[in-house]
C-alpha positions in Angstrom: -2.5 5.8 3.4 -5.4 4.8 1.1 -7.8 6.5 3.4 -6.1 9.9 2.7 -6.4 9.3 -1.0 -10.1 8.7 -0.9 -11.0 11.5 1.4 -10.0 13.6 -1.5 -13.1 12.4 -3.3 -15.2 14.4 -0.9 -13.4 17.6 -1.8 -13.8 16.8 -5.5 -17.6 16.8 -4.9 -17.5 20.0 -2.8 -15.4 22.0 -5.2 -16.6 21.0 -8.6 -19.2 19.7 -10.9 -17.1 17.3 -12.9 -17.3 18.1 -16.6 -15.3 16.0 -19.1 -13.6 18.0 -21.8 -15.0 15.7 -24.5 -16.5 18.7 -26.2 -13.8 21.0 -24.8 -16.6 23.5 -24.2 -19.3 23.7 -21.6 -21.8 26.4 -20.6 -20.7 26.1 -17.0 -17.0 25.8 -17.8 -16.1 29.1 -16.1 -18.2 28.5 -12.9 -16.4 28.1 -9.6 -17.7 27.8 -6.1 -17.8 30.9 -3.9 -17.1 29.2 -0.5 -13.6 29.1 0.9 -11.5 26.1 1.9 -8.6 26.7 4.3 -6.2 23.7 4.4 -4.1 24.0 7.6 -2.2 20.8 7.7 -0.2 18.5 5.3 -3.1 16.1 5.5 -5.6 18.8 4.5 -3.5 19.6 1.5 -3.3 15.9 0.6 -7.1 15.6 0.8 -7.4 18.5 -1.6 -4.9 17.5 -4.2 -5.8 13.8 -4.3 -9.1 14.8 -6.0 -7.2 15.7 -9.1 -5.6 12.3 -9.3 -8.8 10.3 -9.4 -9.2 10.8 -13.3 -5.8 9.0 -13.7 -7.4 5.8 -12.4 -10.5 6.3 -14.4 -8.9 7.0 -17.7 -6.5 4.1 -17.3 -8.8 1.4 -16.0 -12.5 2.1 -16.7 -14.2 0.4 -19.7 -12.4 1.0 -23.0 -9.8 3.1 -21.2 -6.0 3.7 -21.8 -5.0 0.1 -20.7 -7.2 -1.4 -23.4 -6.0 1.3 -25.9 -2.4 0.3 -25.4 -2.8 -3.5 -25.2 -5.7 -4.7 -27.5 -4.1 -3.1 -30.6 -0.7 -4.6 -30.0 1.0 -8.0 -30.3 0.5 -9.4 -26.8 -3.3 -9.5 -26.1 -6.5 -10.1 -27.9 -10.2 -10.4 -27.1 -11.5 -13.1 -29.5 -15.2 -13.8 -30.0 -16.3 -16.4 -27.5 -19.3 -18.5 -26.8 -20.6 -15.9 -24.3 -20.1 -13.0 -26.6 -17.2 -10.5 -26.8 -18.2 -9.3 -30.3 -19.7 -6.1 -29.1 -20.3 -4.6 -32.6 -16.8 -5.6 -33.7 -15.0 -3.1 -31.5 -12.3 -5.6 -30.3 -11.7 -6.9 -33.8 -11.3 -3.4 -35.1 -8.8 -2.7 -32.2 -6.9 -5.8 -33.1 -6.8 -5.0 -36.8 -6.2 -1.3 -36.5 -9.6 -0.5 -38.1 -11.0 1.7 -35.4 -13.2 4.6 -36.4 -13.7 8.1 -35.1 -17.0 7.1 -33.5 -15.6 4.1 -31.5 -16.0 4.3 -27.8 -12.4 3.1 -27.6 -11.3 6.4 -29.3 -13.6 8.6 -27.2 -13.0 7.4 -23.6 -9.2 8.1 -23.2 -9.8 11.6 -24.7 -12.9 12.4 -22.5 -11.6 11.0 -19.2 -8.1 12.5 -19.6 -9.5 15.9 -20.3 -11.6 15.5 -17.1 -8.3 15.2 -15.2 -7.0 18.3 -17.0 -10.2 20.2 -16.1 -9.9 19.2 -12.5 -6.3 20.5 -12.3 -7.3 23.7 -14.0 -10.2 24.2 -11.7 -8.1 23.8 -8.6 -5.4 26.0 -9.9 -8.0 28.7 -10.6 -9.5 28.4 -7.2 -6.1 28.7 -5.6 -5.3 31.8 -7.6 -8.6 33.4 -6.7 -8.2 32.6 -3.0 -11.2 30.3 -2.9 -8.7 27.6 -1.8 -6.8 29.7 0.8 -3.1 28.7 0.7 -0.1 31.0 0.6 3.7 31.0 0.7 5.6 27.8 0.3 2.5 25.7 0.7 0.9 27.4 -2.3 4.0 27.2 -4.5 4.3 23.5 -3.9 0.7 22.8 -4.4 0.6 24.8 -7.7 3.7 23.0 -8.9 2.3 19.6 -8.1 -1.0 20.4 -10.0 0.9 21.7 -13.0 3.1 18.5 -13.2 0.0 16.4 -12.7 -1.7 18.3 -15.5 1.3 17.6 -17.7 1.0 13.9 -16.9 -2.5 13.9 -18.3 -1.1 15.6 -21.5 1.4 12.7 -21.6 -1.5 10.4 -22.4 -2.9 12.8 -25.0 0.3 13.4 -26.8 0.8 9.7 -27.1 -2.7 8.7 -28.2 -3.8 11.7 -30.3 -0.7 13.8 -30.9 -2.3 17.1 -32.0 -4.5 18.3 -29.1 -5.6 21.5 -27.5 -3.5 22.6 -24.6 -6.1 24.0 -22.1 -4.7 25.8 -19.0 -7.2 28.6 -18.2 -10.2 27.3 -16.4 -12.2 30.5 -16.9 -11.6 30.8 -20.6 -14.9 29.6 -22.3 -13.7 30.1 -25.9 -13.2 27.0 -28.1 -9.6 25.7 -27.4 -7.1 26.0 -30.3 -5.4 22.8 -31.4 -1.6 22.5 -30.9 0.8 20.4 -32.9 2.2 17.3 -31.4 5.6 19.0 -30.9 4.0 21.9 -29.2 2.2 19.6 -26.8 5.5 17.8 -26.2 7.4 21.0 -25.5 4.6 22.2 -23.1 4.8 18.9 -21.1 8.5 19.0 -20.8 8.5 22.7 -19.8 5.8 22.2 -17.2 7.7 19.4 -15.6 11.1 21.1 -15.8 9.8 24.4 -14.4 8.1 22.8 -11.4 10.1 19.7 -10.5 12.3 21.2 -7.8 9.3 22.3 -5.8 7.9 18.7 -5.6 8.3 16.6 -2.5 11.2 14.1 -2.3 9.2 11.9 0.2 8.2 8.7 -1.6 5.4 7.5 0.7 3.2 8.7 3.5 1.1 11.7 2.5 2.8 11.6 -0.9 1.9 8.1 -1.8 -0.2 8.1 -4.9 1.0 11.6 -5.7 3.7 12.9 -8.1 6.9 13.4 -6.1 10.1 14.7 -7.6 11.0 11.2 -8.5 7.7 10.5 -10.2 8.2 13.7 -12.2 11.7 12.6 -13.2 10.3 9.3 -14.3 7.7 11.1 -16.4 10.3 13.4 -17.8 12.4 10.3 -18.8 9.4 8.8 -20.6 9.0 12.1 -22.5 12.6 12.0 -23.6 12.5 8.3 -24.4 9.7 8.9 -26.9 10.9 12.3 -28.1 12.0 11.0 -31.5 8.4 10.0 -32.1 6.6 12.8 -30.4 8.8 15.8 -31.3 10.9 14.6 -34.2 14.2 14.8 -32.4 16.0 12.1 -30.3 16.8 13.1 -26.7 18.5 9.9 -25.4 21.0 11.7 -23.1 18.3 13.7 -21.5 16.4 10.5 -20.8 19.5 9.0 -19.2 20.0 12.1 -17.1 16.4 12.0 -15.8 16.7 8.3 -15.0 20.0 8.9 -13.2 18.2 11.4 -10.9 15.9 8.6 -9.7 18.6 5.9 -9.6 21.0 8.1 -7.6 18.3 8.9 -5.0 17.4 5.2 -4.8 20.9 4.0 -4.3 21.7 6.8 -1.8 18.6 6.3 0.4 17.3 2.8 -0.3 13.8 4.3 -0.8 13.4 2.7 -4.2 14.6 -0.7 -5.3 13.6 -3.8 -7.3 11.5 -6.2 -5.4 13.2 -9.6 -4.9 10.1 -11.1 -6.6 8.4 -9.3 -9.4 5.0 -10.6 -8.1 5.4 -8.6 -4.9 4.8 -5.4 -7.0 1.3 -6.7 -7.9 -0.1 -8.3 -4.8 -3.3 -7.0 -3.3 -1.5 -5.1 -0.5 1.3 -3.6 -2.6 1.3 0.0 -1.2 4.6 -0.5 0.6 6.5 -1.9 -2.4 9.7 0.0 -2.8 9.6 -0.6 -6.5 6.6 1.6 -7.0 7.4 5.2 -7.8 3.9 6.5 -8.7 0.8 4.4 -7.9 -2.9 4.8 -8.6 -4.4 3.8 -5.2 -7.4 1.5 -5.4 -9.4 0.0 -2.7 -12.7 -1.8 -3.3 -14.2 -0.2 -0.2 -13.8 3.3 -1.5 -13.8 2.9 -5.3 -17.3 2.0 -6.4 -17.1 2.2 -10.2 -18.3 -1.2 -11.5 -15.3 -1.6 -13.9 -12.8 0.3 -11.6 -10.3 -2.6 -11.7 -11.8 -5.7 -13.1 -9.0 -7.7 -14.7 -10.1 -10.9 -12.9 -13.6 -10.7 -14.4 -12.3 -9.4 -17.7 -10.0 -12.3 -18.4 -11.2 -15.4 -16.5 -13.9 -17.7 -17.6 -17.0 -18.2 -15.4 -15.7 -21.6 -14.1 -12.8 -19.8 -12.4 -15.1 -18.2 -9.9 -14.8 -21.5 -8.0 -11.0 -21.1 -7.9 -11.0 -17.7 -6.3 -14.4 -17.5 -4.6 -15.1 -14.2 -6.4 -18.4 -12.6 -5.3 -19.2 -12.0 -9.0 -19.0 -14.5 -11.9 -16.2 -13.7 -14.4 -17.2 -13.2 -18.0 -13.6 -13.2 -19.4 -12.5 -12.6 -22.9 -9.0 -11.1 -23.0 -6.1 -13.6 -23.3 -2.5 -13.7 -24.5 -1.7 -14.0 -28.1 0.0 -17.4 -28.6 3.0 -16.0 -30.5 3.8 -13.7 -27.5 3.7 -16.6 -25.1 6.0 -18.6 -27.4 8.6 -15.8 -27.2 9.3 -16.5 -23.5 12.2 -18.6 -22.3 10.4 -21.6 -20.6 12.6 -21.0 -17.5 11.5 -17.3 -17.2 9.5 -17.1 -13.9 7.5 -14.3 -15.3 5.7 -16.7 -17.7 4.3 -18.7 -14.7 3.7 -15.7 -12.5 2.1 -13.4 -15.0 -0.3 -15.8 -16.7 -2.9 -18.3 -15.7 -2.8 -21.6 -17.7 -3.1 -25.3 -17.4 -5.4 -27.4 -15.3 -7.4 -25.2 -12.9 -8.6 -26.2 -9.4 -11.4 -25.2 -7.0 -10.4 -23.3 -3.9 -10.9 -26.6 -2.0 -8.2 -28.2 -4.2 -10.6 -30.3 -6.2 -10.1 -30.5 -10.0 -12.1 -27.8 -11.8 -14.3 -29.0 -14.6 -16.1 -27.4 -17.5 -19.6 -26.2 -17.0 -20.7 -27.6 -20.4 -19.3 -31.1 -20.4 -17.7 -31.9 -17.0 -14.3 -32.4 -18.6 -11.2 -31.1 -16.7 -11.0 -27.3 -17.1 -7.5 -26.3 -18.4 -6.6 -23.0 -20.1 -4.5 -23.7 -23.3 -2.2 -21.6 -25.3 -3.9 -21.9 -28.6 -6.5 -19.4 -29.9 -8.0 -20.2 -33.3 -8.8 -16.6 -34.5 -10.2 -13.3 -33.6 -13.6 -14.6 -34.8 -13.8 -17.8 -32.7 -12.5 -19.4 -29.6 -13.4 -21.9 -26.9 -13.9 -21.1 -23.3 -10.4 -22.4 -22.4 -8.5 -20.9 -25.3 -5.7 -18.6 -24.5 -3.5 -18.0 -21.4 -5.2 -15.6 -19.1 -4.0 -12.4 -17.4 -2.6 -13.2 -13.9 0.1 -10.6 -13.2 -2.0 -8.9 -10.5 -2.9 -11.0 -7.5 -6.6 -12.0 -7.5 -7.4 -12.2 -3.8 -9.8 -14.9 -2.6 -13.3 -13.6 -2.2 -12.6 -10.3 -4.0 -15.6 -8.4 -5.3 -16.0 -7.1 -8.9 -13.2 -4.6 -8.0 -9.6 -5.5 -7.2 -7.9 -3.7 -4.3 -4.4 -3.8 -5.8 -2.8 -0.4 -6.3 -1.9 0.2 -10.0 1.9 0.8 -10.3 2.0 3.4 -13.0 5.7 4.1 -12.7 8.1 1.6 -11.1 11.8 1.3 -10.6 12.3 -1.5 -13.2 10.9 0.9 -15.8 13.6 3.5 -14.8 16.3 1.0 -15.2 15.1 -0.3 -18.6 14.5 3.3 -19.9 18.1 4.1 -19.1 19.2 0.8 -20.7 17.3 1.6 -24.0 18.6 5.1 -24.1 22.2 3.9 -23.6 21.7 1.3 -26.3 20.3 3.8 -28.8 23.1 6.4 -28.1 25.9 3.8 -28.5 26.9 3.9 -24.9 27.8 0.9 -22.8 25.9 -0.5 -19.8 22.5 -1.5 -21.2 23.2 -5.2 -20.7 24.0 -4.8 -17.1 20.8 -2.9 -16.3 18.6 -5.4 -18.2 20.4 -8.3 -16.4 19.7 -6.7 -13.1 15.9 -6.8 -13.9 16.1 -10.3 -15.3 17.9 -11.8 -12.3 14.8 -12.3 -10.3 13.1 -14.1 -13.1 15.9 -16.7 -13.4 16.8 -17.5 -9.9 17.1 -21.2 -10.7 19.0 -20.5 -13.9 21.2 -17.4 -13.1 23.3 -17.8 -16.3 20.1 -17.2 -18.3 19.6 -13.9 -16.6 22.7 -12.4 -18.2 22.3 -10.4 -21.4 25.0 -8.3 -23.1 24.9 -5.0 -24.9 25.5 -6.8 -28.2 22.6 -9.2 -27.6 20.2 -6.3 -27.0 21.1 -5.0 -30.4 19.9 -8.2 -32.1 16.5 -8.7 -33.6 13.4 -9.9 -31.8 12.7 -13.6 -31.0 8.9 -12.9 -31.5 7.8 -15.0 -34.5 5.8 -12.3 -36.3 3.3 -13.2 -39.1 -0.4 -13.9 -39.6 -1.1 -16.9 -37.4 -4.8 -18.0 -37.2 -7.1 -20.5 -38.8 -7.5 -18.2 -41.9 -3.8 -17.8 -42.8 -0.3 -18.6 -41.8 2.6 -16.4 -42.7 6.2 -16.0 -41.4 7.8 -12.6 -41.0 9.8 -13.2 -37.8 11.5 -10.4 -35.9 15.1 -10.6 -36.8 14.9 -7.4 -38.8 13.8 -5.3 -35.9 16.5 -2.9 -34.8 17.2 -3.5 -31.0 14.5 -6.1 -31.2 15.8 -8.0 -28.2 15.4 -4.8 -26.1 11.7 -4.7 -27.3 11.4 -8.3 -26.2 12.7 -7.5 -22.7 10.1 -4.7 -22.4 7.4 -7.1 -23.4 8.4 -9.8 -20.9 8.7 -7.4 -18.0 5.8 -5.1 -18.6 3.0 -7.3 -20.0 -0.5 -6.3 -18.9 0.7 -2.9 -17.7 -1.0 -0.8 -20.4 2.0 0.3 -22.5 2.8 -2.1 -25.3 1.5 0.0 -28.1 3.8 2.9 -27.1 6.8 0.6 -27.0 6.0 -0.9 -30.4 5.7 2.5 -32.1 9.0 3.6 -30.7 10.7 0.5 -32.1 9.0 1.0 -35.5 7.0 -2.3 -35.3 3.4 -1.3 -34.6 2.2 -0.8 -38.2 5.0 -2.9 -39.9 4.4 -6.4 -38.6 1.6 -9.0 -38.6 0.5 -11.1 -35.7 -2.4 -13.5 -34.9 -5.4 -12.1 -36.9 -3.7 -8.7 -37.6 -2.2 -7.7 -40.9 0.4 -5.0 -41.5 -1.5 -1.7 -41.2 -0.7 1.9 -42.3 1.6 4.4 -40.5 -1.3 6.8 -39.7 -2.5 4.2 -37.2 0.4 5.2 -34.9 -2.1 7.9 -33.8 -5.7 7.4 -32.8 -8.1 9.8 -34.4 -9.6 12.7 -32.5 -13.1 11.6 -31.5 -15.8 12.6 -33.8 -17.8 14.2 -31.0 -14.9 16.5 -30.3 -14.6 17.5 -33.9 -18.3 18.2 -34.2 -18.3 20.5 -31.2 -15.0 22.4 -31.8 -14.5 23.9 -35.2 -10.8 24.6 -34.3 -10.0 20.9 -34.4 -8.5 19.3 -37.5 -8.7 15.5 -37.7 -5.4 13.5 -37.7 -4.1 12.4 -41.0 -5.6 9.2 -42.4 -9.0 9.5 -40.8 
């Protein structure tokens, strides 16, 4: 069904001149096309609505996007300076040390690209309302509902990253948007999902693959409730459980969603038929042409690894795993081997791979000296997604934004935090596939999940060694489980904030920071172009 997804790009060109809402004001903001479009079939509607999903991929995966914004500031991943560069004006070091500025590209891009998605939704909703897109009756109601939930999903990014943002819903309103409080944004998102969810399709795949179905919306709603204590000031654990149960009950009744027998199957190149994926961002190198559309293989691997995978482009990798995170794994956990690339590397022919600088065997090692220096082999590399032989600079794996394991673990965390039983059984269910050869190790109890983290926090580089540990983290073992299951999926910062760890612990070359770093600043370019915006506290 990827062809259907990408035909939507044509309609995006026909119906809009894309304008990112970086400045939240544009001279042509109220302009719409005058020609009519008359979708007659389900496929026609799918082509139309898919155009509004494209910015999700762009804001997540393009250079300095959401994935980087969630991972490079957290305790699992780092881009250290390397012999081939990766200093880039200090942006990666600032990310790691929570020293980003209002002018950093890392602050700007998630804001700009996400508002592009909101603009696209607003544009289509306006064109539907004006009859430029000629739909009526049930078709119109369902299309409007889907676009409103999709728009809410973009605000899910903004309420997480920036908190206090303008809620823009009127495409024709050219006035400067007024800033809303984080709680107001939270309430808007929840209401938009709740008001429209019953009109969404219950069909998981087919024309609805890569679109927000009822089950994707319930997963999004569960994520809102899971983070409610941070984003709105009030815990909503039971609401989170209830939303998760909607998905779980459907999955158990129909078999349409389930855990894959092997976690790796969720991340293979041809993963569009995975029953674990609830909401995917479809990606195909044939149709997606952005240079950095999905470049994890080039982004993490050293140039020598081109000979292993026969990539058409030479990797220039920098990102790697923080050694303390790797050390937190049980050695028998299959996810360690399946999600990371380490040890002696080989050419695609089977020959031993050697270094380009001295012809010694090329083997990735766990150790990384510091944020300021590293050797070409230092650090385990990202390997969760399959790197297909001969792939171009763009991977063709679909991005599983929401998956069934997440629903199970959200319910587990909410049960744990609301003093209800059953969390251990849910976590065990997810762990079982990672410990097939050691099934006893898969079992975890409710009481064990209430223990502290096994992550050995503390400054740990060539400059300084300190020991803080993680035993004092409330429900720290639950945080560990999330880390082991969802590494490299663009979410670690959010989880750490919810567990109260993000600004309270040290790791690698990162010191304890200040609580205001739980939010990114509003980009300076947005502040300069909208006098209604007030900067977040601490910036």
